[in-house]
N, C-alpha and C positions, 0 to 999 in steps of 0.2 A: 487750486488748496485742496487740500486734505480737511477730510470731517477729526482729522486726530492731528493735537498739537504735545512737540517739545516741550519740555519746559526744565529750565535748567539756570543755574543757581542761586537752589532753592538752598533757605537751614535747614538745617544737618533735622534739627524739630522738627519740621513738616508734614503735618497731619494727612493725611487721602481726604478728612473732614474740611480742614485748611484751605487746601490745595481746589477742591470744589467750588468750594465758597467762594474761593479767589474771581473764579472765574463765568461762575453761574451768574453772576452780579450782567451779566454779557453775550450768556447765552442760553442753549438752554444743554447742560451739561448729559450725558446716555452713563459718563464713568469715568472719575480721578482718582490714578494713582502714584505714589512713592515707591519708587523700584529702592529696594532695602537688600543689603549682602546677604546673600542664601544661608552664608556660615554665623554674620554675627549677628542678622536679623535690624540693625542701623541703619539710615538710611544713603545712601551715595550720593545725594544728594541734586539729584533730577524726575522729575517722573515723566503722565500723560495725562490728557482729557482729551478726552473724546465728547465728542455735540453732539445730536438730532442731522444738525446735514452742514452742511461749505460756508454758507453764510456765517453761523453762527458763530465760529471758527477762530475766520477770517476778523469778525468784528469781536473778536477777540485775544486773539492778534497783533493786531492793531492798538488794543487799545492798554494791553498787561507791560509788553513785549517791554523792557527798560524798568517799568514799574518797583518801585520799590518795597522787597517785602520782608520782615523778620529779617532786617539793618544788610540786604543785600536786595543786588539790583537783575529782575527775574531775566530772563534769555527762554524766549518763545520763537516756537520756529515750527514750519515742517515734522510730522514722523513721519523718520522714512524707515521702509517696509528691507526686517531683518535679513530676511531673502536678499536683500543684492548686492554684488560684489561689493568686498569696502573695500577694493586695490590693489596692482599689485595684478603680477602676472599668475593668476593661480595652474596653469594649466602645468607650468613646470613641475619635473616632481623634485626634490629635495638632493634627490641621488643626482641627477642630472647637472645644476651646480653648483654640487663639489668635485664634483669631478672634472667641469671647461675650467674650472679656480684654477688648480693645476698643474695645465697648462701651458 
């Protein structure tokens, strides 16, 4: 279990402070942030919460996943490393795929 959690299906009005408040009831939170659109500054409907240790993160995940907040049912899961592959075969180039489909 990771120390950092992904929180999805947030109300677009949820603030960083509210997100931290939801999770701090279940463990020691080191950071909580709602992800915003870089151009508009508006919430994208998800965020991340990081805990001091994995035990607190697991306890919080179990307690908050599915809980209703802001009229929405929250989805909580372990945060994934953004450097992990997002699927697909990225070893092939676009041009080789395009040429292959011609024949």
